[in-house]
N, C-alpha and C positions, 0 to 999 in steps of 0.2 A: 585410249583416252579418246574424248568427243571434243571437237572446236567447233562452237556454235556457228552456224549459219543465218544471216536476219533477213536474208532475201531469196528465200528457197525457192519461190513460184516463179519463173520466168526472169529472174533476177529484177525484179521489180517489187520495191520496199510497200508498197500499196496494196498489191494483190495480195503480198505473203500477209499483209496486217489483216487482209479479209479472212483469209485463211485462219490465222493465228487465232482471232476472235471467234471461232465458230465454237469453240467448248464453253466457253462465257455466255453466248449467244443461248446455245443449250442448255444450261444452267439456268437463264432466267425466262428463259419461256416455259420451261416445266416448274418452274417454280410459279412464275406468276400467270401463265395462260392453262396450261394443262392440268397445274395441280396435285402434282404429284409431290409425294411425303418428300421431305427434306433429304434424308438418308438416300432414298433413291434416285432422287435429281442428282446428290453428289457423286453417288457412284457411278451411272451412267454418263456423267459430263466428263469422269475421272477416265473414264473408256475412250471418250471422245478424242481427250487430250494425248492419253498413251498411242491412240492411231494416229494422228497429227503429228506428235513428233515422230513417231519410228515411220510412217511413209511418206510425209512430206518434206523435215527438215534436212536431211534424215538419220535421226539417232537410232544408233542400235539399239535391240530389244532390253538386253541387260541393264546398261545405265540408266535406260527409262523406267525400267521397274524398280532399279535401285533409288533412284530420283523419288520414287513414288512411297519408297517404303522410308526413307529418310522424312519428307513430308508428313507418312501417317506418326511418326515417332515423336517428330514436334508437334504435331496437333495435341496428343497425348501430352507432353512436357515440352514446355512447361503449361500449355494454355490447360489442356483439361484438369491437369494437375491442382491449378487455381483452383477452376471454377467446381469442380468437386468437392475440394476442400473447403471452400466457401458456404455453397447448399449443406455441408456436412453440418458445420455450427448454424447454420440457420436451423435446420431439422431439428436439432439437439433444442434448442428452444422453443420448438412446436412441441416438441413430445413434452418439456416441463412444465407448459405453459404459461412460459415468460414473454413468447412472443404477442401473445394477447396481452400480457401487461404493458407489453411496448406499444400497438396499436392503440388501445386506450391513451396512453401516454402521449401521443400525437394526437389523436383523436381530442384532446382537452386543450392543444394549443387553439383550436379551431376545429368545430364542428364542421364547417365548410367543407365538401369533399373535392371541392377546387382547388382550394389555399393547400389542403392537405397532400392533393398530387402533385405541387411543386416542390412543396417542402419537402416530400420521400423522394419523389423521382429527381428531381431537379438537384435539391442541396443537399441530402445525403447520396444521392447516385453521386454527385462530383467526390463525395468522400471515399465512396468505395471503389470510385474511379483513381483515387488520385493514390490510395492505398493499394490495391491487389492489380485493377482492370482488367483487359483479357476476358469480359463478360461477366464478372462477378455483381456489377453494379444492376446491369439487365437481371440477373437470375435472382437476385434478394429483393431489388424494390417492386418487382412484378407480383411478387407474392405479398408482399407485404401493403401494397394497394389492393389484390384482394381482401385480405383481412379488414381493410377498411370497406368494404364494401363492393369494389370496382367488378364488372363482370371481366373474366380471364384476358377475351380478346382486348377490351378497353384498356386492362390493367399492363397488359404485353404491349400493345403499341403506346401507351405513355409513356412506359419503360425505355424505350430503343428509341424513341424521338427524343427524348430528355437527354440519352448519353451522347452528346455531340459535342458541344463548346467544351467539357472538362478533358475530354481525349488527348488533346496531344501533352498534356500534362500527367498525363494518368500513370500510375504505377510507378510513382515519383519520377516524371519527366523521364522515363527510359526512352522514349518516340525519340523527344528532344537530342537527348544526349548521344543515339544511335545516329541520327542525320549528322550531326557534329562530326561524329566518327567518318562516317562513309565521305563527306565530300569536302572535310578538312577544315571546314570555315569555323571560325569561335564561337563555341557555345553560347557566350551570351549575347552573341550578335542574333542568332537564329531563336534562342529564348526570347529576345526583345522584339524580333518580327514577328513571330507568333502571338505575343502577346498584343501585338497590335492587330492583329487579323481576328484571330478565333473570340475575342470581348465583343465583337460587333453581333456575333451570333448569340452570346449570351446577355444579351440586353433582349431578345428577343422568343430565344426558345420556349421560356414562361409563359408567354402568350399565347404561342401556339400549343401549348399543353393545357391552357385551360380552354381553348378553341378545340381540342380535341375531347376533352373532358364533356364540356357544354356546349358547344359552339356558340355563335356570337353573343346570345345573350351572358354565356359564360363570363366572355372578353368584356363585355358592356357594366358587370355588376363586379369583376375583382380585379380587372386591371390596374387599379393603385397599387394592390399586394405584387401580384406578379410584375408590374415594372420596378416597383423597391428590388425585388429578390433579384431580377436581372442585372440591373443598374450597380447594385451593391457590388454583386459576381462579377461583371465586366470591368466595373472600374479597381477591385481588389485584383484579378487575374493578371490588369493588364500592369499593376504597380510592383506586386511579387515579381513578374515576371521578369521586369526591364530593370527594378533598383532590390531585389533582395536575393531571392532563389529560385532556380527552377522548379527543384523538388518540392519545393514548399507551395508551389503556386497555388496547386487547387484545395490543398489542407487550406490554406488560409481563404482561397475563395468562397469553398464552401460552407464554412462555419460562418464566415460574416454573413452572407447571404442566409442562411438559416437563422440565425442570431436578430437580423434586421426586420425580418417579416415578423418574427416573433414578437419584436418590441412595435412593431408598426401595430400588428394587430390590439395592443392596449390600447390604440387612441385610433383606430377606423376598424369598421367591422362592415362584409361585405352583404349587400344585399341578396334577399332571397324570392326570386320569383315564385308564385303559386301554380304559375302553370306548369304542365306535364314535360319531364326531359325525358325523350328517347333515349334507351340503353342499348337500344339495339335488340336484332329479333323481333321487332314489336311490341315488346313490353316498355311500360314508361312507369314514371317514380313521378312524386310530386314538388321533390324538393332536394337541391345537390347537396343533401349533409349526408354525414359518415353512415354508412350502412343503409345506404336509400336506394342504390344502384347495383342490387346482386349480391349483398352480401351473404354469409350464412345466416340460418334460421337461428345460430345462437347468441348472433350481433346484437337481436333486443334486449337478450338478458344483461348485456353489460352496461345499461343505463345508469342502473344505481350501483354500481361496480365501485367500490374505493382502494386502491390498491396501497400498501402502507411503503414507506418510504424504503424500506430494504429491499420490498419485492423489485420498486420502481430500478433503484441500483442494480441488482441482479438483472434487471432484463436489460439496462444497456451495457452490462459490465462485457459482454462478450465482444461489443464493438468498440470500446475504450482498451480492452487488451487487446486487438489487433493493431488498434493503433500504439498502444504504447510497444506491442511487440514491433511494428514497422520501427518505431521510432528508435529503438535501441538497436536494431541492425543498421541503422546510419551510422552510428558511434565511429568513428573509425577505428580502432583496436578491433572491436565486437565483428567490422565489417570487412576487415583482414582476415581475421579468423574462419567466419563465414566461406570467405572464401578461398582460401587457402585449401581446399579439398575442391574445388572445383575445375572437371577436367576436359579441354577439349582437343577433341579428335577428329579426323578426316574419317566419313562414312567408308566403310570397308567396300572399295575395289570401285570407287566411283570418282572418276578423273574429268572434269571438264575445263574447257578452256574457253575465254570469253571470244567474242568475234576479234577483239584486237590480239587474240594470242596470249594474254595472261592469265596463270590459275584462277577460275572462280572460287569466291569465298563462300559458296554455296553448299559445298561437300563438310564445310566444317561443322562437326555438332555441337555444341557447348553443353555440357551437362554440370548446370550448375545445383545440383543436387542437396545441397545444406543452407546456400543463400536465396534458392527460388523463394518466391512470392510464395506457391503452394506447400512448400515446407515451414516455411514462416506463419503458415495460416494453421498447419497440423499443429503446430508449437501452442499456437493461441487456441485452439482446442483443447489441447489437451491440460492447459491452465483453466480455461472455462467449465471441464466436467466439474471441479469439488466447487466450483464457484455458483453454478446454478442448480447442482446438487442433482444432478442425474447420475446414475451408476453405471460402472466401466462396461459392465456386459450390456446396457442399452446401448450406452454411445457406440459400441460396437457392431453391433445388430444395426442402429441408425447408420453406421457408416457403409455399410455392405448393400441397406435399402438406397441409401444415396448414387449409387453407383445403379441398382437397377432401376431406378428414377430417371437416370440421365442416359439409360442405353442408347436411344434414340439418337441424341446430342451427340453422343462420343464415337457414334459411326460415322454422323455427318460431320464434324470438325476433321475428325484424322482420315476422310475420303476429300473434301476440299482443301486440307492443308496439302495432300499426296497431289492434286489437280495442283494447287498451284506451284507445289515444287518441281513436278512433269514441266507446266509451262516455263518455269524460270530455267530450266537446266536445259532443255532442249533449244531456247531460244525466243519461243513463241512470245513473251513479256515484252524483250530487249527489242522484238519487230515493232510491237505497238508502242511502244515508249519512243522509240526512234524515228518511225514514221510521223507524231505527234509532233516531236520538238524540230521536225522540219519546218514548222510552220513559219519561223522566223519571227520578227515582230511582234504578230498576233499571237506568238505561245505563251504570254504575259495572259491572254485571255482563258487560253485553255489550258493552263498548267496545273490547276485545281483539278483538272479532272484526271488528271494522270493519276493525283495521290487517292481520288477516289476512287479509280477503277482498282488500283491497287490494295486498299482495303476493302471494297467491297469482294475482292477475290481471297484474298489471306485472312479478312477478319483484325485483322490488326495493323494499326498506325506505323508501331514499329519495322513491321514487315515492309510496310510498302514505302516506308522511309528507306528502306537497306533497299530496295528493286531499284527506287527512280529516285534517290536524291543527290548521285552523282551525276545521272541523265539530266537532272533539271538546270545542274552547276554548269554542266559543257551545252544545253542548250541556252541558257543566258549568255553565255561567254561569245558563242556566236551570232547571238540577236541583238548582241549591244544592251544587255537588261542586266539589273543588279542580282547577283547568284545568290546572296542571301536572301533578296526577296522570294524568286521562285523555289528556291530550296523549304521556306517555311510555308509555300504555295503550297507543296507537297504535303504538308502533314496538315494542315490547315484544309484543304480540301479532301483530304482525307478521312479527318474526323467525320465529315458525311457520308461516307460509305459504310461506315460501320452499321448504320438500321438496316441496309439492306443485306447485308454480309450473310451467306447462311449460316456460320455458325452462330452467329449472334440471334439470327432467328431460331435456328434449333433450341439453343440454351433455352430462349424465352418461350417458346413454345414447350419443352419439357417440365420449367419451372411452374405453369400455369397449368398445368396438364392438357395441353391442348397440340401434342405431338401428332403429326400428322397434316395439320394445318397452316403450315409453314408458309405457303401459299397465300392463305390469308390476311397473314401478317404483310407479308411483302408486298400485297397490292393496297394497304393500306398507309404503310408508312413509304412507299417508294415517290409518290407525290412530293412529300416535306423533302425527301433527299434532293431529289431535284431543284425543287424553290432553293432551298437552303443552300444547293450547290451553286446556283444561278447566281446568288445573290456574292458569293466569294469570289467567281469569277471575274464579276463587274468592279468589285473593290481591288481586288489585285491588279487587274487591267489599271484601272484609275493610279493608284499606287505605282504603277510602271512608268504613268506621264506626270508631267509637272502638275495635274490638278492636285495628286495625293503624295508626290514623291515626299513630302515634307515627313512623313510617316515612316519611312525607311531608313533606319538607322545610319 
């Protein structure tokens, strides 16, 4: 049995934090500066984390490697289990041609690529985040953007940046419910508080997407539609999270924001500039319309294509089926049946005590094989097969092809989660968190950074809340601050770390055919992550003072 030590280096929390941060520093340097492929960077960083755990903390080698194995298993189930099955459904629609029908349907809403980017990456991505989460929105929306004419790198960047404001309420608000569980705070209070933080991001993210797609000119020409999308999403997210239901928050907000843009486009149309738009790599295009910034050669042939109502319905059917399956799974009677076969068990031979001497919950592995979002996606996929008319054998081959397509991402996600579990089990993560929590009253300013760090490492707002939620509450009590505010700040800050997490970078790169270029993605989204994080830090700080304390429920 291993008991965590938080200050193994000369009894100093500060020096210990510096050493504990080494695996993360190695990971981000390899990705952002050395430009190492994500899977290799993850494996090297995992090795560094194991060395720090064994020789510095010191954690026996056996438990250290067992913690890594548990993390790798968690990386595959439930995280990759969700992503793989979501991409499988998408790949089936590509095989049958229904994805092209869906693309043409989106194109008819607006022929302006900037507007399409907002609707697909932000609104539709928020719906996917609400239903499945765990990388699914990035994987699906990035390839949808490519089909609409975006170049792969830009499509991935847009999808990653868009996957921010909805994340705290993703997967039917699992991050919030997890936060309530680990902190002991009321679910409604946490939902309300997060609903008074992330909507601020929601207003500005569509504008940021337009800027990424077409620079200042894009913002100048399309800001009314982007603002309508952001404001409607923000108002809906606030209202539903505070007065209706946390699990329904992103579903309602995403649908209302998309509907608002569609209705707004009936009375307003964006201006189109004749000047060229840089598409990257030295090439330029004349107009920011669909298919004009790097679409396939076949895109031009879509101009006169008219799809029947039945074909359009079949194109949307997979996503309608996903919504229906996930909605049915929330009915209490069905939910109880699905959960009845869930099994939780302690990871074999792994026994860990926290620094306070209490048994760690990290070693408990929850195998919810039937109620998992990944399994629900399998069910939705099986229902989709006859609806879109793909043969069973072709669907099975597509499933195998999906695993091959995502192979680098699978290695990356499993290695990074192994890294996270080693850091958590050895005490490295707790060392960093405890050191930051010692900042006193100023901790309100850096509280979101703790959540951001947790998601950057684990790729999951849920995991970050599990790691640092209770620590935020303790720090708040010591500093005389609102526990609800800082616990919520962990989740709200965490959503901004998702775009730079190696897992999401690997999933995005694999989806758009750029495996090995995760470092390029990292460099393009890092500044956005820091910018939004700074905004969140300032917001939380003022919410801890009389200036905005009225926002705290």
